Rosetta silent file (secondary structure, phi, psi, omega in degrees, C-alpha in Angstrom):
SEQUENCE: MRLRTGLVVLNALVMASTASAQTPPAAPPGPPPPACTAPEHRQFDFWVGYWDVYPTGREKLVAHSLIEKLYAGCTVRENWMPLNNSNGGSLNMYDAADKKWHQLWQDSQNGRVAFDGAFGDGKMVLVGNWQGANGPGQDALTRMTYSSNADGSVRQFGEQSTDHGKTWAPAFDFTYRKSASAPSK
SCORE:     score description
SCORE:     0.000 S_00000001
   1 L     0.000  -41.903  176.052   41.141    7.611  -84.020 S_00000001
   2 H   -59.566  -39.689 -177.824   37.904    9.471  -84.365 S_00000001
   3 H   -67.552  -41.185  177.856   36.229    7.132  -81.934 S_00000001
   4 H   -63.183  -43.070  178.868   39.091    7.763  -79.418 S_00000001
   5 H   -59.798  -44.038  175.747   38.816   11.540  -79.811 S_00000001
   6 H   -58.516  -42.744  177.676   35.092   11.318  -79.257 S_00000001
   7 H   -64.707  -38.003  175.950   35.574    9.272  -76.082 S_00000001
   8 H   -63.591  -41.558  178.770   38.082   11.849  -74.722 S_00000001
   9 H   -67.500  -46.851  176.511   35.714   14.648  -75.429 S_00000001
  10 H   -54.456  -45.943 -178.460   32.761   12.737  -73.840 S_00000001
  11 H   -62.082  -44.337  179.413   34.884   11.908  -70.822 S_00000001
  12 H   -62.897  -43.553  178.625   35.891   15.583  -70.410 S_00000001
  13 H   -63.618  -40.236 -179.995   32.261   16.630  -70.624 S_00000001
  14 H   -67.673  -43.670  174.130   31.136   14.127  -68.002 S_00000001
  15 H   -56.194  -41.819 -178.080   33.994   15.147  -65.741 S_00000001
  16 H   -64.263  -49.103 -173.675   33.085   18.800  -66.123 S_00000001
  17 H   -69.769  -32.160  177.736   29.444   18.294  -65.435 S_00000001
  18 H   -69.741  -42.325  178.521   30.139   16.121  -62.414 S_00000001
  19 H   -62.378  -41.135 -179.493   32.518   18.734  -61.004 S_00000001
  20 H   -73.620  -23.959  177.407   30.004   21.555  -61.497 S_00000001
  21 H   -70.567  -31.142 -179.967   27.271   19.390  -59.897 S_00000001
  22 H   -77.235  -22.862 -177.039   29.496   18.962  -56.827 S_00000001
  23 L   -83.353  111.633 -175.905   30.207   22.667  -56.468 S_00000001
  24 L   -66.907  151.576  177.658   27.400   24.160  -54.302 S_00000001
  25 L   -69.620  151.162  178.110   26.007   27.495  -55.589 S_00000001
  26 L   -66.071  135.466 -178.081   27.183   30.547  -53.655 S_00000001
  27 L   -75.631  136.486  179.237   24.768   31.416  -50.916 S_00000001
  28 L   -63.009  146.358 -178.904   23.047   34.806  -51.365 S_00000001
  29 L   -63.637  130.488  179.331   24.241   37.395  -48.993 S_00000001
  30 L  -104.476 -175.607  175.359   22.004   37.599  -45.928 S_00000001
  31 L   -69.828  151.321  177.939   21.587   40.127  -43.259 S_00000001
  32 L   -63.690  152.534  177.411   24.514   40.580  -40.858 S_00000001
  33 L   -61.239  152.982  179.720   24.231   38.832  -37.556 S_00000001
  34 L   -56.320  132.782  175.447   22.692   40.977  -34.755 S_00000001
  35 L   -71.535  147.670  174.355   25.228   43.307  -33.155 S_00000001
  36 L   -94.797   69.207 -174.425   25.893   42.971  -29.448 S_00000001
  37 L  -108.785   -4.693 -178.803   25.322   46.615  -28.790 S_00000001
  38 L   -68.606  150.456 -177.380   22.625   46.509  -26.045 S_00000001
  39 H   -49.332  -35.282 -175.908   23.749   47.936  -22.632 S_00000001
  40 H   -63.803  -30.725 -177.169   23.699   44.430  -21.156 S_00000001
  41 H   -71.194  -15.922 -179.268   26.495   43.391  -23.442 S_00000001
  42 H  -100.823    1.594 -173.223   28.691   46.083  -21.838 S_00000001
  43 L   -68.372  -22.220 -176.613   28.028   45.129  -18.141 S_00000001
  44 L  -105.540    7.063 -177.555   31.262   43.084  -17.844 S_00000001
  45 H   -66.671  -19.237  176.618   33.498   45.672  -19.667 S_00000001
  46 H   -61.734  -14.683 -176.001   34.874   46.917  -16.299 S_00000001
  47 H   -94.731  -17.355  179.312   36.957   43.681  -16.274 S_00000001
  48 L   -63.732  135.475  175.558   38.521   44.330  -19.759 S_00000001
  49 E   147.001 -179.045  173.846   42.203   45.123  -19.711 S_00000001
  50 E  -109.664  128.105 -172.226   45.649   43.658  -18.845 S_00000001
  51 E  -126.744  159.461  164.066   46.082   43.113  -15.161 S_00000001
  52 E  -106.607  125.969 -170.783   48.394   42.114  -12.482 S_00000001
  53 E  -108.137  133.083 -177.150   46.621   39.918   -9.944 S_00000001
  54 E  -133.746  148.284  167.041   47.187   39.796   -6.154 S_00000001
  55 E   -59.317  137.989 -168.635   45.468   38.169   -3.289 S_00000001
  56 L   -67.675  130.598  179.759   43.219   40.905   -1.968 S_00000001
  57 L    88.046    2.839  178.369   45.008   42.891    0.841 S_00000001
  58 L  -122.483  158.934  179.237   48.422   41.442   -0.123 S_00000001
  59 L  -109.008   24.815  176.722   51.240   42.665   -2.360 S_00000001
  60 L   -90.601  111.098 -176.910   52.344   39.260   -3.643 S_00000001
  61 L   -68.709  120.870  179.886   51.846   39.114   -7.432 S_00000001
  62 L  -108.719  -22.547 -170.415   50.267   35.661   -8.293 S_00000001
  63 E  -160.133  162.548  158.375   49.128   36.069  -11.869 S_00000001
  64 E  -108.568  155.813  176.815   48.694   38.155  -14.983 S_00000001
  65 E  -154.430  123.671 -176.829   45.397   38.245  -16.804 S_00000001
  66 E  -106.673  109.417  179.248   44.493   39.551  -20.167 S_00000001
  67 E  -105.455  123.505 -179.369   40.687   40.238  -20.521 S_00000001
  68 E  -123.312  147.379  174.790   39.613   41.107  -24.053 S_00000001
  69 E   -98.362  125.010 -174.863   36.333   42.133  -25.677 S_00000001
  70 E  -128.983  174.575  168.687   36.034   40.072  -28.858 S_00000001
  71 L    50.242   57.834  176.502   33.728   38.991  -31.623 S_00000001
  72 L    61.414   33.769  175.392   31.987   42.274  -32.350 S_00000001
  73 L    83.919    6.371 -174.041   31.501   43.070  -28.675 S_00000001
  74 L   -88.199  -18.954 -172.454   29.655   39.768  -28.060 S_00000001
  75 E  -136.647  138.349  171.935   32.293   38.043  -25.940 S_00000001
  76 E  -111.434  122.503 -176.969   34.650   38.810  -23.093 S_00000001
  77 E  -111.192  127.158 -179.276   37.622   36.409  -23.072 S_00000001
  78 E  -101.370  130.330  171.412   39.848   35.840  -20.084 S_00000001
  79 E  -115.644   97.738 -173.093   43.427   34.621  -20.403 S_00000001
  80 E   -88.313  116.166 -174.003   44.496   33.623  -16.885 S_00000001
  81 E  -125.510   80.254 -178.804   48.307   33.425  -16.615 S_00000001
  82 E   -76.582  159.126 -175.505   49.396   32.581  -13.083 S_00000001
  83 L   -70.511  -19.987  176.223   53.012   32.598  -12.147 S_00000001
  84 L   -88.896   12.106  174.934   52.808   28.923  -11.343 S_00000001
  85 L    68.499    6.591  175.441   52.046   27.997  -14.921 S_00000001
  86 L   -89.136   70.110 -169.326   48.629   26.366  -14.189 S_00000001
  87 L   -87.857  174.137 -179.451   46.862   28.527  -16.667 S_00000001
  88 E  -172.568 -168.106 -179.686   43.399   28.664  -18.070 S_00000001
  89 E  -171.366  175.662  179.621   40.726   30.990  -19.485 S_00000001
  90 E  -146.379  155.380  166.889   37.112   31.683  -19.994 S_00000001
  91 E  -111.391  127.219 -172.253   34.614   32.847  -22.491 S_00000001
  92 E  -123.529  140.317  178.233   31.836   35.098  -21.105 S_00000001
  93 E  -154.474  145.752  171.823   28.773   36.189  -22.995 S_00000001
  94 E   -90.127  127.424  179.907   25.421   37.771  -22.370 S_00000001
  95 E  -102.526  107.660 -179.988   22.466   35.795  -23.726 S_00000001
  96 L   -58.497  -36.230 -177.118   19.588   38.167  -24.539 S_00000001
  97 L   -60.991  -47.381 -179.523   17.173   35.172  -24.786 S_00000001
  98 L  -109.492   10.297  175.146   17.423   34.121  -21.163 S_00000001
  99 L    53.221   42.562 -177.196   18.788   37.474  -19.806 S_00000001
 100 E  -137.648  155.558  171.290   21.740   35.821  -18.192 S_00000001
 101 E   -89.085  142.178  174.305   25.543   35.936  -18.358 S_00000001
 102 E  -125.697  136.633  174.562   27.344   32.664  -19.157 S_00000001
 103 E  -126.514  129.741  171.330   30.940   31.754  -18.507 S_00000001
 104 E  -111.230  113.420  179.331   32.796   28.693  -19.695 S_00000001
 105 E   -99.517  137.323  174.936   36.078   28.073  -17.844 S_00000001
 106 E  -137.843  136.362 -176.842   38.784   25.718  -19.046 S_00000001
 107 E  -128.090  176.679 -176.845   42.138   25.253  -17.416 S_00000001
 108 L   -75.862   -9.392  173.490   45.408   23.313  -18.141 S_00000001
 109 L   -94.290   15.681  178.988   44.425   20.639  -15.657 S_00000001
 110 L    70.388   19.378  177.256   41.488   19.714  -17.901 S_00000001
 111 L   -85.338  143.884  179.713   39.080   21.316  -15.508 S_00000001
 112 E  -140.201  135.003  178.203   35.877   22.797  -16.993 S_00000001
 113 E  -142.100  132.585  170.713   33.063   24.641  -15.362 S_00000001
 114 E   -99.539  123.460  179.053   29.957   26.322  -16.781 S_00000001
 115 E  -111.378  147.858  174.338   28.855   29.326  -14.753 S_00000001
 116 E  -133.858  154.910  179.271   25.593   31.341  -15.136 S_00000001
 117 E   176.356 -157.610 -172.569   24.584   34.561  -13.478 S_00000001
 118 E  -155.139  167.046  175.383   23.695   38.173  -13.803 S_00000001
 119 E  -103.235  129.551  178.841   24.807   41.725  -13.267 S_00000001
 120 E  -168.340  141.733 -178.257   23.215   43.692  -10.436 S_00000001
 121 L    56.900   38.219  177.455   24.031   46.350   -7.879 S_00000001
 122 L    72.799   18.016 -179.179   27.324   47.022   -9.717 S_00000001
 123 E  -132.207  143.523  169.517   28.448   43.381   -9.502 S_00000001
 124 E  -101.702  124.295  177.617   28.724   40.404  -11.804 S_00000001
 125 E  -120.684  123.049 -178.003   27.755   37.222   -9.940 S_00000001
 126 E  -128.847  139.690 -174.543   28.311   33.856  -11.604 S_00000001
 127 E  -130.653  137.702  172.596   27.543   30.348  -10.116 S_00000001
 128 E  -155.237  155.784  175.624   28.565   26.959  -11.300 S_00000001
 129 E   -82.110  111.096 -170.925   29.157   23.392  -10.087 S_00000001
 130 E  -101.571  103.960 -179.144   32.964   22.910  -10.045 S_00000001
 131 L   -66.533  134.453  178.635   33.593   19.104  -10.215 S_00000001
 132 L    65.843   19.719 -176.656   36.583   18.167   -8.080 S_00000001
 133 L   -59.963  -27.029 -179.700   37.000   21.643   -6.674 S_00000001
 134 L  -117.841   24.330  179.257   38.174   20.247   -3.337 S_00000001
 135 L   117.164  170.193  179.417   39.866   17.082   -4.681 S_00000001
 136 L   -57.458  128.685 -176.037   38.682   14.078   -6.592 S_00000001
 137 L    77.644   -0.769 -176.869   35.019   13.406   -6.047 S_00000001
 138 L  -107.754   79.741 -176.591   34.675   16.551   -3.937 S_00000001
 139 L   -78.498  160.191  179.351   32.537   18.894   -6.021 S_00000001
 140 E  -151.708  137.189  172.800   31.485   22.338   -4.877 S_00000001
 141 E   -73.665  129.711  179.096   28.974   24.917   -6.003 S_00000001
 142 E  -118.444  130.852  176.570   31.150   27.941   -6.737 S_00000001
 143 E  -115.648  119.976  173.712   29.985   31.540   -6.671 S_00000001
 144 E  -109.941  134.752  178.702   32.204   34.331   -8.075 S_00000001
 145 E  -119.514  118.376  172.263   31.458   37.978   -7.490 S_00000001
 146 E  -105.185  131.288 -178.899   33.254   40.558   -9.627 S_00000001
 147 E  -142.337  145.141  179.534   33.163   44.175   -8.645 S_00000001
 148 E   -87.946  122.861 -178.631   34.759   47.361   -9.859 S_00000001
 149 L   -86.786  156.618 -177.871   36.645   49.316   -7.172 S_00000001
 150 L   -60.238  -28.964 -178.986   36.875   53.183   -6.939 S_00000001
 151 L   -83.718    4.324 -177.005   40.608   52.943   -7.724 S_00000001
 152 L    93.465  -12.121  178.900   40.073   51.125  -11.036 S_00000001
 153 L   -78.260  169.216  178.765   40.939   47.761   -9.796 S_00000001
 154 E  -131.710  137.158 -175.184   38.548   44.824   -9.928 S_00000001
 155 E  -104.537  131.560  172.093   37.901   42.345   -7.121 S_00000001
 156 E  -116.337  105.765 -176.742   37.079   38.650   -7.809 S_00000001
 157 E  -108.754  124.472  173.450   35.710   37.034   -4.690 S_00000001
 158 E  -117.783  140.840 -178.634   34.924   33.261   -4.779 S_00000001
 159 E  -126.749  149.897  177.522   32.918   31.295   -2.435 S_00000001
 160 E  -129.415  144.507 -178.851   32.074   27.580   -2.245 S_00000001
 161 E  -123.870  134.244  172.258   29.123   25.558   -0.988 S_00000001
 162 L  -110.314    4.782 -177.775   29.104   21.869   -0.410 S_00000001
 163 L  -122.520   36.763  177.973   25.524   21.800    0.773 S_00000001
 164 L    60.662   33.738  173.459   23.857   23.085   -2.501 S_00000001
 165 L    96.132    0.690  178.772   24.015   26.702   -1.673 S_00000001
 166 L   -66.968  -44.474  177.880   22.647   26.673    1.918 S_00000001
 167 L  -127.100  151.386 -175.772   25.991   27.849    3.327 S_00000001
 168 L  -130.499  147.595  176.382   28.968   29.454    1.665 S_00000001
 169 E  -127.624  140.332  173.842   32.734   29.587    2.611 S_00000001
 170 E   -58.749  137.624 -179.910   35.322   31.858    1.173 S_00000001
 171 E  -120.119  -38.137  177.385   37.533   30.033   -1.453 S_00000001
 172 E  -154.473  157.249  179.257   39.572   32.747   -3.199 S_00000001
 173 E  -152.192  105.398 -171.406   39.846   36.509   -3.216 S_00000001
 174 E  -117.314  152.423  167.815   41.810   38.338   -5.926 S_00000001
 175 E  -119.784  121.402 -177.903   42.403   41.980   -6.821 S_00000001
 176 E   -94.084  117.956  176.751   43.082   42.799  -10.435 S_00000001
 177 E  -113.547  132.006  179.236   45.226   45.911  -10.826 S_00000001
 178 E   -47.060  128.734 -179.368   45.943   47.487  -14.220 S_00000001
 179 L   -79.484  145.223  178.685   49.439   46.348  -15.374 S_00000001
 180 L   -81.850  -20.070 -176.291   52.106   48.809  -16.263 S_00000001
 181 L  -100.975  155.355 -179.049   53.547   46.312  -18.843 S_00000001
 182 L   -85.373  151.198 -179.417   52.022   45.378  -22.116 S_00000001
 183 L   -74.938  144.252  174.233   50.874   41.701  -22.569 S_00000001
 184 L   -88.180  139.134 -176.642   53.108   39.490  -24.601 S_00000001
 185 L  -119.709    0.000    0.000   51.475   37.578  -27.448 S_00000001
Protein backbone atom coordinates (compact mmCIF):
# COMPACT_ATOMS: atom_id res chain seq x y z
CA MET A 1 0.00 0.00 0.00
CA ARG A 2 2.82 2.32 0.90
CA LEU A 3 4.47 1.72 -2.47
CA ARG A 4 1.25 2.45 -4.26
CA THR A 5 0.76 5.74 -2.35
CA GLY A 6 4.33 6.70 -3.14
CA LEU A 7 3.78 6.03 -6.85
CA VAL A 8 0.61 8.10 -6.86
CA VAL A 9 2.44 11.02 -5.20
CA LEU A 10 5.40 10.68 -7.57
CA ASN A 11 3.05 10.56 -10.57
CA ALA A 12 1.25 13.68 -9.35
CA LEU A 13 4.56 15.53 -8.92
CA VAL A 14 5.73 14.55 -12.42
CA MET A 15 2.41 15.67 -13.95
CA ALA A 16 2.53 18.97 -12.08
CA SER A 17 6.10 19.71 -13.13
CA THR A 18 5.30 18.78 -16.75
CA ALA A 19 2.27 21.06 -16.75
CA SER A 20 4.22 23.97 -15.30
CA ALA A 21 7.02 23.42 -17.81
CA GLN A 22 4.51 23.67 -20.66
CA THR A 23 2.98 26.91 -19.43
CA PRO A 24 5.00 29.80 -20.83
CA PRO A 25 5.81 32.59 -18.43
CA ALA A 26 3.79 35.76 -18.80
CA ALA A 27 5.46 38.26 -21.09
CA PRO A 28 6.53 41.43 -19.35
CA PRO A 29 4.41 44.42 -20.36
CA GLY A 30 6.08 46.32 -23.17
CA PRO A 31 5.51 49.77 -24.55
CA PRO A 32 2.20 50.28 -26.33
CA PRO A 33 2.27 50.14 -30.12
CA PRO A 34 2.84 53.49 -31.80
CA ALA A 35 -0.30 55.54 -32.15
CA CYS A 36 -1.51 56.50 -35.61
CA THR A 37 -1.83 60.17 -34.73
CA ALA A 38 0.29 61.81 -37.42
CA PRO A 39 -1.60 64.11 -39.80
CA GLU A 40 -1.06 61.62 -42.63
CA HIS A 41 -3.22 59.07 -40.79
CA ARG A 42 -6.15 61.50 -41.04
CA GLN A 43 -5.86 62.24 -44.78
CA PHE A 44 -8.65 59.80 -45.69
CA ASP A 45 -11.00 60.81 -42.86
CA PHE A 46 -13.14 62.83 -45.29
CA TRP A 47 -14.47 59.46 -46.53
CA VAL A 48 -15.53 58.24 -43.06
CA GLY A 49 -19.31 58.05 -42.56
CA TYR A 50 -22.45 56.23 -43.60
CA TRP A 51 -23.25 57.02 -47.22
CA ASP A 52 -25.87 56.62 -49.92
CA VAL A 53 -24.03 56.11 -53.20
CA TYR A 54 -25.20 57.36 -56.62
CA PRO A 55 -23.64 57.42 -60.07
CA THR A 56 -22.26 60.97 -60.33
CA GLY A 57 -24.84 63.31 -61.85
CA ARG A 58 -27.73 60.88 -61.40
CA GLU A 59 -30.33 60.34 -58.69
CA LYS A 60 -30.51 56.51 -58.85
CA LEU A 61 -29.33 55.02 -55.55
CA VAL A 62 -26.97 52.10 -56.27
CA ALA A 63 -25.41 51.32 -52.89
CA HIS A 64 -24.88 52.14 -49.25
CA SER A 65 -21.38 52.32 -47.85
CA LEU A 66 -20.23 52.35 -44.25
CA ILE A 67 -16.73 53.78 -43.90
CA GLU A 68 -15.25 53.44 -40.40
CA LYS A 69 -12.07 54.57 -38.69
CA LEU A 70 -10.79 51.62 -36.65
CA TYR A 71 -7.86 50.13 -34.77
CA ALA A 72 -6.76 53.22 -32.83
CA GLY A 73 -7.06 55.39 -35.93
CA CYS A 74 -4.70 53.23 -38.00
CA THR A 75 -7.26 51.84 -40.47
CA VAL A 76 -10.14 53.10 -42.59
CA ARG A 77 -12.48 50.20 -43.32
CA GLU A 78 -15.01 50.30 -46.16
CA ASN A 79 -18.16 48.17 -46.17
CA TRP A 80 -19.59 48.40 -49.72
CA MET A 81 -23.24 47.33 -49.80
CA PRO A 82 -24.66 47.67 -53.32
CA LEU A 83 -28.35 47.13 -53.91
CA ASN A 84 -27.53 44.22 -56.26
CA ASN A 85 -25.97 42.23 -53.36
CA SER A 86 -22.50 41.94 -54.94
CA ASN A 87 -20.82 43.39 -51.87
CA GLY A 88 -17.24 43.86 -50.78
CA GLY A 89 -14.98 45.99 -48.72
CA SER A 90 -11.54 47.38 -48.21
CA LEU A 91 -8.96 48.05 -45.56
CA ASN A 92 -7.00 51.27 -46.02
CA MET A 93 -3.92 52.32 -44.10
CA TYR A 94 -1.12 54.82 -44.22
CA ASP A 95 2.37 53.30 -44.00
CA ALA A 96 4.79 55.83 -42.55
CA ALA A 97 7.76 53.69 -43.64
CA ASP A 98 7.08 54.10 -47.36
CA LYS A 99 4.94 57.26 -47.04
CA LYS A 100 2.10 55.68 -49.03
CA TRP A 101 -1.50 54.68 -48.58
CA HIS A 102 -2.42 51.05 -49.19
CA GLN A 103 -5.84 49.59 -49.85
CA LEU A 104 -6.77 45.93 -50.01
CA TRP A 105 -10.14 45.35 -51.70
CA GLN A 106 -11.99 42.02 -51.42
CA ASP A 107 -15.45 41.33 -52.86
CA SER A 108 -18.08 38.61 -52.78
CA GLN A 109 -17.04 37.44 -56.27
CA ASN A 110 -13.63 36.50 -54.79
CA GLY A 111 -12.02 39.50 -56.46
CA ARG A 112 -9.02 40.97 -54.67
CA VAL A 113 -6.98 44.01 -55.57
CA ALA A 114 -4.07 45.70 -53.79
CA PHE A 115 -3.92 49.44 -54.42
CA ASP A 116 -1.15 51.88 -53.49
CA GLY A 117 -1.11 55.64 -53.65
CA ALA A 118 -0.95 58.98 -51.93
CA PHE A 119 -2.90 62.02 -50.86
CA GLY A 120 -2.16 65.26 -52.68
CA ASP A 121 -3.96 68.39 -53.86
CA GLY A 122 -6.94 67.45 -51.66
CA LYS A 123 -7.40 64.04 -53.34
CA MET A 124 -6.60 60.45 -52.49
CA VAL A 125 -5.31 58.59 -55.55
CA LEU A 126 -4.87 54.81 -55.43
CA VAL A 127 -3.67 52.55 -58.26
CA GLY A 128 -3.68 48.77 -58.59
CA ASN A 129 -3.77 45.96 -61.14
CA TRP A 130 -7.32 44.55 -61.19
CA GLN A 131 -7.17 41.00 -62.52
CA GLY A 132 -10.17 40.17 -64.69
CA ALA A 133 -11.51 43.74 -64.47
CA ASN A 134 -12.91 43.48 -67.99
CA GLY A 135 -13.66 39.75 -68.00
CA PRO A 136 -11.61 36.58 -67.60
CA GLY A 137 -8.00 37.17 -68.60
CA GLN A 138 -8.65 40.87 -69.24
CA ASP A 139 -6.76 42.69 -66.51
CA ALA A 140 -6.62 46.44 -66.18
CA LEU A 141 -4.60 48.93 -64.22
CA THR A 142 -7.22 50.77 -62.16
CA ARG A 143 -6.81 54.27 -60.75
CA MET A 144 -9.29 55.57 -58.19
CA THR A 145 -9.44 59.23 -57.20
CA TYR A 146 -11.38 60.19 -54.08
CA SER A 147 -12.17 63.86 -53.52
CA SER A 148 -14.19 65.77 -50.96
CA ASN A 149 -16.83 68.07 -52.46
CA ALA A 150 -17.92 71.45 -51.06
CA ASP A 151 -21.38 70.06 -50.16
CA GLY A 152 -19.85 67.35 -47.91
CA SER A 153 -20.22 64.55 -50.45
CA VAL A 154 -17.29 62.47 -51.72
CA ARG A 155 -16.59 61.58 -55.34
CA GLN A 156 -14.91 58.30 -56.28
CA PHE A 157 -13.78 58.42 -59.89
CA GLY A 158 -12.32 55.25 -61.39
CA GLU A 159 -10.27 54.92 -64.55
CA GLN A 160 -8.74 51.91 -66.29
CA SER A 161 -5.71 51.43 -68.46
CA THR A 162 -4.99 48.36 -70.56
CA ASP A 163 -1.65 49.72 -71.82
CA HIS A 164 0.21 49.94 -68.49
CA GLY A 165 -0.88 53.50 -67.71
CA LYS A 166 -0.12 55.18 -71.04
CA THR A 167 -3.80 55.97 -71.61
CA TRP A 168 -6.78 55.98 -69.25
CA ALA A 169 -10.52 55.53 -69.83
CA PRO A 170 -13.34 56.23 -67.35
CA ALA A 171 -14.58 53.05 -65.63
CA PHE A 172 -16.92 54.24 -62.84
CA ASP A 173 -17.93 57.48 -61.18
CA PHE A 174 -19.75 57.55 -57.83
CA THR A 175 -20.89 60.29 -55.48
CA TYR A 176 -21.20 59.39 -51.81
CA ARG A 177 -23.82 61.47 -49.95
CA LYS A 178 -24.30 61.31 -46.18
CA SER A 179 -27.19 58.95 -45.45
CA ALA A 180 -30.15 60.08 -43.38
CA SER A 181 -30.62 56.54 -42.05
CA ALA A 182 -28.36 54.76 -39.60
CA PRO A 183 -26.45 51.68 -40.75
CA SER A 184 -27.84 48.31 -39.73
CA LYS A 185 -25.38 45.98 -38.06
